[in-house]
All heavy atoms as a GROMACS GRO file, in nm:
protein
  530
    1MET      N    1   7.008   8.437  18.146
    1MET     CA    2   7.102   8.338  18.094
    1MET      C    3   7.144   8.242  18.199
    1MET      O    4   7.179   8.273  18.312
    1MET     CB    5   7.232   8.408  18.054
    1MET     CG    6   7.233   8.466  17.910
    1MET     SD    7   7.189   8.345  17.784
    1MET     CE    8   7.340   8.261  17.766
    2PRO      N    9   7.139   8.112  18.164
    2PRO     CA   10   7.187   8.013  18.263
    2PRO      C   11   7.342   8.016  18.276
    2PRO      O   12   7.403   8.063  18.188
    2PRO     CB   13   7.139   7.880  18.209
    2PRO     CG   14   7.126   7.904  18.055
    2PRO     CD   15   7.085   8.050  18.047
    3LYS      N   16   7.384   7.960  18.386
    3LYS     CA   17   7.532   7.945  18.404
    3LYS      C   18   7.594   7.848  18.308
    3LYS      O   19   7.519   7.748  18.271
    3LYS     CB   20   7.559   7.910  18.549
    3LYS     CG   21   7.536   8.022  18.646
    3LYS     CD   22   7.597   7.983  18.784
    3LYS     CE   23   7.492   7.928  18.871
    3LYS     NZ   24   7.541   7.902  19.007
    4LEU      N   25   7.711   7.870  18.264
    4LEU     CA   26   7.779   7.776  18.177
    4LEU      C   27   7.859   7.669  18.262
    4LEU      O   28   7.914   7.713  18.364
    4LEU     CB   29   7.881   7.850  18.086
    4LEU     CG   30   7.817   7.950  17.994
    4LEU    CD1   31   7.923   8.029  17.920
    4LEU    CD2   32   7.731   7.880  17.888
    5LYS      N   33   7.863   7.553  18.225
    5LYS     CA   34   7.936   7.448  18.294
    5LYS      C   35   8.078   7.436  18.250
    5LYS      O   36   8.110   7.447  18.133
    5LYS     CB   37   7.858   7.315  18.282
    5LYS     CG   38   7.737   7.307  18.358
    5LYS     CD   39   7.692   7.160  18.381
    5LYS     CE   40   7.577   7.151  18.476
    5LYS     NZ   41   7.541   7.014  18.505
    6THR      N   42   8.165   7.415  18.350
    6THR     CA   43   8.309   7.400  18.320
    6THR      C   44   8.331   7.248  18.307
    6THR      O   45   8.283   7.169  18.384
    6THR     CB   46   8.388   7.457  18.443
    6THR    OG1   47   8.373   7.600  18.440
    6THR    CG2   48   8.535   7.422  18.422
    7ARG      N   49   8.415   7.210  18.214
    7ARG     CA   50   8.460   7.077  18.202
    7ARG      C   51   8.567   7.052  18.308
    7ARG      O   52   8.676   7.108  18.304
    7ARG     CB   53   8.525   7.043  18.061
    7ARG     CG   54   8.429   7.043  17.947
    7ARG     CD   55   8.378   6.901  17.920
    7ARG     NE   56   8.293   6.905  17.806
    7ARG     CZ   57   8.320   6.860  17.684
    7ARG    NH1   58   8.433   6.802  17.669
    7ARG    NH2   59   8.231   6.862  17.590
    8LYS      N   60   8.532   6.974  18.408
    8LYS     CA   61   8.624   6.962  18.525
    8LYS      C   62   8.755   6.893  18.488
    8LYS      O   63   8.858   6.916  18.553
    8LYS     CB   64   8.548   6.876  18.640
    8LYS     CG   65   8.425   6.949  18.687
    8LYS     CD   66   8.450   7.101  18.720
    8LYS     CE   67   8.486   7.115  18.867
    8LYS     NZ   68   8.501   7.255  18.903
    9ALA      N   69   8.747   6.798  18.393
    9ALA     CA   70   8.873   6.733  18.353
    9ALA      C   71   8.968   6.832  18.289
    9ALA      O   72   9.092   6.826  18.322
    9ALA     CB   73   8.841   6.619  18.252
   10ALA      N   74   8.920   6.930  18.217
   10ALA     CA   75   9.002   7.030  18.150
   10ALA      C   76   9.047   7.131  18.258
   10ALA      O   77   9.164   7.177  18.254
   10ALA     CB   78   8.925   7.103  18.046
   11ALA      N   79   8.961   7.156  18.359
   11ALA     CA   80   9.004   7.261  18.465
   11ALA      C   81   9.118   7.206  18.543
   11ALA      O   82   9.201   7.289  18.592
   11ALA     CB   83   8.882   7.277  18.554
   12LYS      N   84   9.140   7.076  18.554
   12LYS     CA   85   9.248   7.018  18.627
   12LYS      C   86   9.380   7.022  18.545
   12LYS      O   87   9.482   7.007  18.600
   12LYS     CB   88   9.217   6.875  18.670
   12LYS     CG   89   9.106   6.869  18.766
   12LYS     CD   90   9.057   6.726  18.785
   12LYS     CE   91   8.926   6.726  18.873
   12LYS     NZ   92   8.864   6.593  18.868
   13ARG      N   93   9.368   7.033  18.412
   13ARG     CA   94   9.483   7.024  18.328
   13ARG      C   95   9.536   7.156  18.275
   13ARG      O   96   9.652   7.162  18.238
   13ARG     CB   97   9.451   6.932  18.207
   13ARG     CG   98   9.442   6.784  18.238
   13ARG     CD   99   9.373   6.709  18.126
   13ARG     NE  100   9.381   6.568  18.148
   13ARG     CZ  101   9.296   6.496  18.226
   13ARG    NH1  102   9.201   6.565  18.290
   13ARG    NH2  103   9.312   6.370  18.242
   14PHE      N  104   9.457   7.254  18.270
   14PHE     CA  105   9.494   7.383  18.215
   14PHE      C  106   9.478   7.504  18.315
   14PHE      O  107   9.391   7.497  18.395
   14PHE     CB  108   9.410   7.415  18.089
   14PHE     CG  109   9.417   7.309  17.977
   14PHE    CD1  110   9.311   7.226  17.964
   14PHE    CD2  111   9.527   7.298  17.901
   14PHE    CE1  112   9.315   7.128  17.864
   14PHE    CE2  113   9.530   7.202  17.802
   14PHE     CZ  114   9.425   7.111  17.786
   15ARG      N  115   9.563   7.601  18.293
   15ARG     CA  116   9.546   7.726  18.370
   15ARG      C  117   9.595   7.838  18.286
   15ARG      O  118   9.669   7.823  18.187
   15ARG     CB  119   9.614   7.722  18.502
   15ARG     CG  120   9.760   7.704  18.506
   15ARG     CD  121   9.815   7.690  18.647
   15ARG     NE  122   9.960   7.672  18.649
   15ARG     CZ  123  10.048   7.772  18.644
   15ARG    NH1  124  10.008   7.897  18.638
   15ARG    NH2  125  10.178   7.749  18.643
   16ALA      N  126   9.556   7.965  18.324
   16ALA     CA  127   9.589   8.081  18.239
   16ALA      C  128   9.708   8.150  18.300
   16ALA      O  129   9.725   8.152  18.423
   16ALA     CB  130   9.463   8.178  18.236
   17THR      N  131   9.788   8.209  18.215
   17THR     CA  132   9.899   8.295  18.264
   17THR      C  133   9.848   8.435  18.287
   17THR      O  134   9.733   8.470  18.258
   17THR     CB  135  10.010   8.296  18.158
   17THR    OG1  136   9.959   8.354  18.034
   17THR    CG2  137  10.063   8.159  18.123
   18GLY      N  138   9.932   8.520  18.332
   18GLY     CA  139   9.889   8.661  18.353
   18GLY      C  140   9.858   8.733  18.228
   18GLY      O  141   9.769   8.820  18.225
   19SER      N  142   9.919   8.695  18.120
   19SER     CA  143   9.890   8.762  17.989
   19SER      C  144   9.772   8.700  17.921
   19SER      O  145   9.736   8.746  17.806
   19SER     CB  146  10.014   8.759  17.898
   19SER     OG  147  10.051   8.624  17.872
   20GLY      N  148   9.713   8.592  17.975
   20GLY     CA  149   9.592   8.535  17.917
   20GLY      C  150   9.619   8.415  17.833
   20GLY      O  151   9.522   8.355  17.778
   21LYS      N  152   9.743   8.369  17.822
   21LYS     CA  153   9.772   8.248  17.745
   21LYS      C  154   9.735   8.121  17.833
   21LYS      O  155   9.726   8.137  17.958
   21LYS     CB  156   9.915   8.238  17.706
   21LYS     CG  157   9.952   8.342  17.606
   21LYS     CD  158  10.100   8.339  17.575
   21LYS     CE  159  10.142   8.453  17.484
   21LYS     NZ  160  10.286   8.472  17.485
   22ILE      N  161   9.715   8.011  17.777
   22ILE     CA  162   9.678   7.892  17.850
   22ILE      C  163   9.801   7.795  17.846
   22ILE      O  164   9.862   7.774  17.741
   22ILE     CB  165   9.558   7.818  17.784
   22ILE    CG1  166   9.436   7.911  17.781
   22ILE    CG2  167   9.528   7.695  17.860
   22ILE    CD1  168   9.317   7.858  17.718
   23VAL      N  169   9.830   7.744  17.963
   23VAL     CA  170   9.947   7.660  17.983
   23VAL      C  171   9.900   7.518  18.021
   23VAL      O  172   9.793   7.499  18.079
   23VAL     CB  173  10.054   7.717  18.082
   23VAL    CG1  174  10.124   7.834  18.024
   23VAL    CG2  175   9.986   7.745  18.212
   24ARG      N  176   9.988   7.422  17.990
   24ARG     CA  177   9.958   7.283  18.016
   24ARG      C  178  10.086   7.214  18.061
   24ARG      O  179  10.199   7.268  18.045
   24ARG     CB  180   9.910   7.213  17.891
   24ARG     CG  181  10.013   7.218  17.779
   24ARG     CD  182   9.977   7.134  17.657
   24ARG     NE  183  10.070   7.144  17.547
   24ARG     CZ  184  10.180   7.076  17.539
   24ARG    NH1  185  10.223   7.000  17.626
   24ARG    NH2  186  10.260   7.103  17.434
   25ARG      N  187  10.076   7.093  18.117
   25ARG     CA  188  10.193   7.014  18.153
   25ARG      C  189  10.236   6.938  18.025
   25ARG      O  190  10.153   6.913  17.941
   25ARG     CB  191  10.158   6.910  18.261
   25ARG     CG  192  10.171   6.971  18.403
   25ARG     CD  193  10.158   6.858  18.501
   25ARG     NE  194  10.259   6.754  18.480
   25ARG     CZ  195  10.250   6.630  18.533
   25ARG    NH1  196  10.142   6.592  18.598
   25ARG    NH2  197  10.351   6.543  18.512
   26LYS      N  198  10.361   6.902  18.023
   26LYS     CA  199  10.412   6.818  17.910
   26LYS      C  200  10.392   6.668  17.947
   26LYS      O  201  10.397   6.630  18.063
   26LYS     CB  202  10.564   6.842  17.892
   26LYS     CG  203  10.590   6.984  17.836
   26LYS     CD  204  10.736   7.002  17.799
   26LYS     CE  205  10.758   7.137  17.749
   26LYS     NZ  206  10.900   7.160  17.724
   27PRO      N  207  10.370   6.588  17.844
   27PRO     CA  208  10.350   6.441  17.869
   27PRO      C  209  10.480   6.372  17.886
   27PRO      O  210  10.590   6.434  17.877
   27PRO     CB  211  10.280   6.395  17.741
   27PRO     CG  212  10.329   6.495  17.631
   27PRO     CD  213  10.347   6.624  17.707
   28PHE      N  214  10.476   6.241  17.918
   28PHE     CA  215  10.584   6.146  17.925
   28PHE      C  216  10.675   6.165  18.051
   28PHE      O  217  10.792   6.137  18.047
   28PHE     CB  218  10.676   6.153  17.798
   28PHE     CG  219  10.603   6.138  17.669
   28PHE    CD1  220  10.596   6.245  17.580
   28PHE    CD2  221  10.538   6.018  17.642
   28PHE    CE1  222  10.525   6.234  17.459
   28PHE    CE2  223  10.465   6.007  17.525
   28PHE     CZ  224  10.457   6.112  17.436
   29LYS      N  225  10.613   6.206  18.160
   29LYS     CA  226  10.691   6.220  18.283
   29LYS      C  227  10.625   6.149  18.395
   29LYS      O  228  10.637   6.182  18.512
   29LYS     CB  229  10.712   6.368  18.319
   29LYS     CG  230  10.801   6.385  18.443
   29LYS     CD  231  10.914   6.480  18.414
   29LYS     CE  232  11.011   6.473  18.531
   29LYS     NZ  233  10.970   6.550  18.646
   30ASN      N  234  10.552   6.042  18.365
   30ASN     CA  235  10.484   5.967  18.474
   30ASN      C  236  10.561   5.843  18.524
   30ASN      O  237  10.579   5.824  18.639
   30ASN     CB  238  10.346   5.926  18.434
   30ASN     CG  239  10.245   6.042  18.431
   30ASN    OD1  240  10.268   6.137  18.504
   30ASN    ND2  241  10.143   6.032  18.350
   31HIS      N  242  10.607   5.770  18.425
   31HIS     CA  243  10.671   5.646  18.461
   31HIS      C  244  10.772   5.611  18.346
   31HIS      O  245  10.791   5.688  18.256
   31HIS     CB  246  10.576   5.522  18.482
   31HIS     CG  247  10.495   5.491  18.362
   31HIS    ND1  248  10.477   5.367  18.310
   31HIS    CD2  249  10.423   5.571  18.273
   31HIS    CE1  250  10.402   5.371  18.205
   31HIS    NE2  251  10.372   5.490  18.179
   32LEU      N  252  10.853   5.501  18.367
   32LEU     CA  253  10.954   5.463  18.268
   32LEU      C  254  11.064   5.577  18.260
   32LEU      O  255  11.104   5.619  18.156
   32LEU     CB  256  10.897   5.432  18.128
   32LEU     CG  257  10.795   5.327  18.122
   32LEU    CD1  258  10.736   5.313  17.978
   32LEU    CD2  259  10.848   5.194  18.169
   33LEU      N  260  11.099   5.627  18.376
   33LEU     CA  261  11.192   5.745  18.386
   33LEU      C  262  11.339   5.705  18.390
   33LEU      O  263  11.428   5.789  18.381
   33LEU     CB  264  11.158   5.836  18.495
   33LEU     CG  265  11.014   5.895  18.501
   33LEU    CD1  266  10.983   5.968  18.624
   33LEU    CD2  267  11.000   5.989  18.380
   34GLU      N  268  11.364   5.576  18.412
   34GLU     CA  269  11.502   5.533  18.432
   34GLU      C  270  11.589   5.557  18.311
   34GLU      O  271  11.706   5.602  18.325
   34GLU     CB  272  11.507   5.383  18.464
   34GLU     CG  273  11.503   5.355  18.617
   34GLU     CD  274  11.514   5.208  18.650
   34GLU    OE1  275  11.552   5.132  18.555
   34GLU    OE2  276  11.491   5.169  18.759
   35HIS      N  277  11.531   5.531  18.194
   35HIS     CA  278  11.625   5.542  18.075
   35HIS      C  279  11.625   5.681  18.020
   35HIS      O  280  11.698   5.712  17.928
   35HIS     CB  281  11.577   5.440  17.968
   35HIS     CG  282  11.448   5.483  17.895
   35HIS    ND1  283  11.324   5.454  17.953
   35HIS    CD2  284  11.423   5.548  17.786
   35HIS    CE1  285  11.232   5.506  17.871
   35HIS    NE2  286  11.285   5.559  17.771
   36LYS      N  287  11.547   5.779  18.068
   36LYS     CA  288  11.544   5.908  18.018
   36LYS      C  289  11.649   5.991  18.090
   36LYS      O  290  11.675   5.975  18.214
   36LYS     CB  291  11.404   5.970  18.045
   36LYS     CG  292  11.292   5.909  17.966
   36LYS     CD  293  11.160   5.958  18.005
   36LYS     CE  294  11.056   5.880  17.930
   36LYS     NZ  295  10.919   5.898  17.982
   37SER      N  296  11.720   6.077  18.021
   37SER     CA  297  11.827   6.158  18.076
   37SER      C  298  11.771   6.261  18.172
   37SER      O  299  11.654   6.301  18.163
   37SER     CB  300  11.903   6.225  17.960
   37SER     OG  301  11.828   6.323  17.906
   38SER      N  302  11.855   6.313  18.256
   38SER     CA  303  11.822   6.412  18.354
   38SER      C  304  11.770   6.541  18.283
   38SER      O  305  11.675   6.603  18.325
   38SER     CB  306  11.941   6.448  18.441
   38SER     OG  307  11.975   6.338  18.515
   39GLY      N  308  11.845   6.577  18.173
   39GLY     CA  309  11.798   6.696  18.099
   39GLY      C  310  11.667   6.682  18.038
   39GLY      O  311  11.584   6.772  18.041
   40LYS      N  312  11.634   6.564  17.987
   40LYS     CA  313  11.504   6.536  17.926
   40LYS      C  314  11.402   6.546  18.035
   40LYS      O  315  11.294   6.606  18.004
   40LYS     CB  316  11.505   6.389  17.871
   40LYS     CG  317  11.375   6.343  17.805
   40LYS     CD  318  11.362   6.408  17.669
   40LYS     CE  319  11.260   6.326  17.593
   40LYS     NZ  320  11.228   6.397  17.469
   41LYS      N  321  11.419   6.488  18.145
   41LYS     CA  322  11.323   6.492  18.256
   41LYS      C  323  11.302   6.634  18.298
   41LYS      O  324  11.192   6.672  18.338
   41LYS     CB  325  11.364   6.399  18.367
   41LYS     CG  326  11.351   6.251  18.335
   41LYS     CD  327  11.380   6.162  18.453
   41LYS     CE  328  11.523   6.139  18.464
   41LYS     NZ  329  11.560   6.024  18.554
   42ARG      N  330  11.409   6.709  18.309
   42ARG     CA  331  11.401   6.843  18.358
   42ARG      C  332  11.322   6.930  18.257
   42ARG      O  333  11.237   7.015  18.296
   42ARG     CB  334  11.534   6.901  18.372
   42ARG     CG  335  11.548   7.011  18.482
   42ARG     CD  336  11.695   7.040  18.524
   42ARG     NE  337  11.792   7.024  18.421
   42ARG     CZ  338  11.890   6.928  18.424
   42ARG    NH1  339  11.897   6.842  18.526
   42ARG    NH2  340  11.982   6.924  18.333
   43SER      N  341  11.341   6.912  18.127
   43SER     CA  342  11.267   6.987  18.029
   43SER      C  343  11.117   6.940  18.028
   43SER      O  344  11.032   7.027  17.996
   43SER     CB  345  11.326   6.968  17.889
   43SER     OG  346  11.305   6.845  17.840
   44LEU      N  347  11.087   6.820  18.066
   44LEU     CA  348  10.952   6.780  18.064
   44LEU      C  349  10.878   6.831  18.192
   44LEU      O  350  10.756   6.831  18.194
   44LEU     CB  351  10.937   6.625  18.070
   44LEU     CG  352  10.985   6.550  17.940
   44LEU    CD1  353  10.980   6.401  17.966
   44LEU    CD2  354  10.894   6.588  17.824
   45SER      N  355  10.952   6.880  18.286
   45SER     CA  356  10.888   6.938  18.407
   45SER      C  357  10.832   7.071  18.383
   45SER      O  358  10.744   7.122  18.455
   45SER     CB  359  10.992   6.950  18.519
   45SER     OG  360  11.033   6.817  18.562
   46LYS      N  361  10.881   7.144  18.283
   46LYS     CA  362  10.836   7.281  18.256
   46LYS      C  363  10.698   7.285  18.192
   46LYS      O  364  10.656   7.182  18.127
   46LYS     CB  365  10.936   7.350  18.161
   46LYS     CG  366  11.079   7.361  18.221
   46LYS     CD  367  11.174   7.419  18.121
   46LYS     CE  368  11.317   7.419  18.178
   46LYS     NZ  369  11.420   7.435  18.082
   47MET      N  370  10.631   7.388  18.209
   47MET     CA  371  10.494   7.409  18.147
   47MET      C  372  10.512   7.446  18.007
   47MET      O  373  10.611   7.509  17.962
   47MET     CB  374  10.420   7.518  18.224
   47MET     CG  375  10.400   7.496  18.371
   47MET     SD  376  10.297   7.349  18.406
   47MET     CE  377  10.141   7.428  18.401
   48ALA      N  378  10.409   7.410  17.926
   48ALA     CA  379  10.411   7.451  17.780
   48ALA      C  380  10.287   7.524  17.749
   48ALA      O  381  10.182   7.510  17.815
   48ALA     CB  382  10.414   7.320  17.695
   49ILE      N  383  10.298   7.611  17.654
   49ILE     CA  384  10.184   7.697  17.611
   49ILE      C  385  10.099   7.612  17.509
   49ILE      O  386  10.152   7.552  17.425
   49ILE     CB  387  10.235   7.823  17.551
   49ILE    CG1  388  10.302   7.911  17.659
   49ILE    CG2  389  10.111   7.908  17.489
   49ILE    CD1  390  10.369   8.036  17.604
   50VAL      N  391   9.966   7.622  17.529
   50VAL     CA  392   9.878   7.547  17.439
   50VAL      C  393   9.883   7.618  17.302
   50VAL      O  394   9.887   7.737  17.286
   50VAL     CB  395   9.733   7.550  17.494
   50VAL    CG1  396   9.635   7.498  17.394
   50VAL    CG2  397   9.731   7.476  17.625
   51HIS      N  398   9.887   7.534  17.200
   51HIS     CA  399   9.902   7.581  17.064
   51HIS      C  400   9.776   7.661  17.025
   51HIS      O  401   9.664   7.634  17.068
   51HIS     CB  402   9.919   7.461  16.963
   51HIS     CG  403   9.963   7.508  16.827
   51HIS    ND1  404   9.873   7.545  16.727
   51HIS    CD2  405  10.087   7.519  16.778
   51HIS    CE1  406   9.945   7.580  16.622
   51HIS    NE2  407  10.073   7.566  16.645
   52GLU      N  408   9.790   7.765  16.940
   52GLU     CA  409   9.684   7.850  16.910
   52GLU      C  410   9.567   7.782  16.838
   52GLU      O  411   9.452   7.828  16.857
   52GLU     CB  412   9.738   7.963  16.823
   52GLU     CG  413   9.799   7.921  16.693
   52GLU     CD  414   9.865   8.034  16.613
   52GLU    OE1  415   9.904   8.138  16.678
   52GLU    OE2  416   9.897   8.015  16.497
   53ARG      N  417   9.592   7.677  16.772
   53ARG     CA  418   9.485   7.599  16.706
   53ARG      C  419   9.398   7.526  16.813
   53ARG      O  420   9.285   7.500  16.786
   53ARG     CB  421   9.540   7.501  16.601
   53ARG     CG  422   9.592   7.574  16.479
   53ARG     CD  423   9.639   7.473  16.377
   53ARG     NE  424   9.687   7.550  16.259
   53ARG     CZ  425   9.750   7.483  16.161
   53ARG    NH1  426   9.767   7.354  16.160
   53ARG    NH2  427   9.789   7.553  16.059
   54ASP      N  428   9.464   7.481  16.917
   54ASP     CA  429   9.391   7.414  17.023
   54ASP      C  430   9.330   7.502  17.126
   54ASP      O  431   9.238   7.459  17.204
   54ASP     CB  432   9.481   7.311  17.088
   54ASP     CG  433   9.539   7.216  16.996
   54ASP    OD1  434   9.468   7.168  16.909
   54ASP    OD2  435   9.660   7.178  17.008
   55GLU      N  436   9.372   7.626  17.134
   55GLU     CA  437   9.336   7.722  17.232
   55GLU      C  438   9.184   7.744  17.234
   55GLU      O  439   9.119   7.756  17.341
   55GLU     CB  440   9.411   7.845  17.221
   55GLU     CG  441   9.404   7.938  17.345
   55GLU     CD  442   9.497   8.059  17.338
   55GLU    OE1  443   9.586   8.061  17.256
   55GLU    OE2  444   9.471   8.154  17.412
   56GLU      N  445   9.122   7.753  17.114
   56GLU     CA  446   8.979   7.782  17.108
   56GLU      C  447   8.897   7.669  17.173
   56GLU      O  448   8.806   7.695  17.246
   56GLU     CB  449   8.943   7.795  16.963
   56GLU     CG  450   8.791   7.836  16.941
   56GLU     CD  451   8.750   7.853  16.797
   56GLU    OE1  452   8.841   7.843  16.715
   56GLU    OE2  453   8.637   7.864  16.773
   57ASN      N  454   8.939   7.542  17.150
   57ASN     CA  455   8.868   7.429  17.213
   57ASN      C  456   8.880   7.432  17.357
   57ASN      O  457   8.784   7.405  17.436
   57ASN     CB  458   8.924   7.293  17.158
   57ASN     CG  459   8.870   7.268  17.019
   57ASN    OD1  460   8.771   7.320  16.976
   57ASN    ND2  461   8.954   7.191  16.942
   58VAL      N  462   8.999   7.466  17.418
   58VAL     CA  463   9.022   7.470  17.552
   58VAL      C  464   8.938   7.585  17.618
   58VAL      O  465   8.873   7.562  17.723
   58VAL     CB  466   9.176   7.487  17.586
   58VAL    CG1  467   9.193   7.503  17.737
   58VAL    CG2  468   9.251   7.371  17.539
   59ARG      N  469   8.928   7.701  17.555
   59ARG     CA  470   8.848   7.804  17.598
   59ARG      C  471   8.699   7.775  17.608
   59ARG      O  472   8.625   7.823  17.697
   59ARG     CB  473   8.876   7.931  17.525
   59ARG     CG  474   9.010   7.988  17.550
   59ARG     CD  475   9.024   8.134  17.508
   59ARG     NE  476   9.164   8.179  17.518
   59ARG     CZ  477   9.217   8.222  17.633
   59ARG    NH1  478   9.144   8.224  17.741
   59ARG    NH2  479   9.341   8.264  17.631
   60LEU      N  480   8.652   7.694  17.512
   60LEU     CA  481   8.511   7.649  17.520
   60LEU      C  482   8.484   7.558  17.638
   60LEU      O  483   8.373   7.560  17.691
   60LEU     CB  484   8.474   7.582  17.381
   60LEU     CG  485   8.462   7.670  17.261
   60LEU    CD1  486   8.444   7.584  17.135
   60LEU    CD2  487   8.346   7.762  17.278
   61MET      N  488   8.583   7.475  17.670
   61MET     CA  489   8.565   7.384  17.784
   61MET      C  490   8.578   7.456  17.915
   61MET      O  491   8.519   7.416  18.010
   61MET     CB  492   8.676   7.275  17.780
   61MET     CG  493   8.656   7.175  17.673
   61MET     SD  494   8.768   7.037  17.682
   61MET     CE  495   8.911   7.100  17.600
   62LEU      N  496   8.648   7.576  17.916
   62LEU     CA  497   8.669   7.655  18.039
   62LEU      C  498   8.608   7.795  18.021
   62LEU      O  499   8.693   7.888  17.995
   62LEU     CB  500   8.814   7.654  18.073
   62LEU     CG  501   8.883   7.519  18.090
   62LEU    CD1  502   9.036   7.543  18.096
   62LEU    CD2  503   8.838   7.444  18.211
   63PRO      N  504   8.479   7.812  18.034
   63PRO     CA  505   8.425   7.943  18.008
   63PRO      C  506   8.463   8.055  18.097
   63PRO      O  507   8.456   8.172  18.060
   63PRO     CB  508   8.272   7.920  18.004
   63PRO     CG  509   8.256   7.798  18.091
   63PRO     CD  510   8.382   7.714  18.063
   64TYR      N  511   8.502   8.016  18.217
   64TYR     CA  512   8.540   8.121  18.319
   64TYR      C  513   8.684   8.135  18.344
   64TYR      O  514   8.730   8.187  18.445
   64TYR     CB  515   8.462   8.093  18.449
   64TYR     CG  516   8.314   8.095  18.429
   64TYR    CD1  517   8.243   7.977  18.432
   64TYR    CD2  518   8.247   8.218  18.406
   64TYR    CE1  519   8.106   7.979  18.412
   64TYR    CE2  520   8.112   8.212  18.383
   64TYR     CZ  521   8.045   8.101  18.387
   64TYR     OH  522   7.904   8.098  18.365
   65LEU      N  523   8.768   8.084  18.251
   65LEU     CA  524   8.906   8.093  18.267
   65LEU      C  525   8.966   8.232  18.233
   65LEU      O  526   8.922   8.295  18.141
   65LEU     CB  527   8.981   7.996  18.173
   65LEU     CG  528   9.129   7.980  18.185
   65LEU    CD1  529   9.156   7.915  18.324
   65LEU    CD2  530   9.183   7.884  18.080
   0.00000   0.00000   0.00000
């Protein structure tokens, strides 16, 4: 069997938790932050779990995750 290739763009964006779930960063925290409240920015800093419908696609992109 040949080795499977990892999508490097996906490898930079997703990682696995100890229980095997996949986590991602939340969007909207790069720029235009002046008008966003501190609480909003703080909640955007936290990691989010990838939805179960999208998880299969992410796992195909990351075969060794």
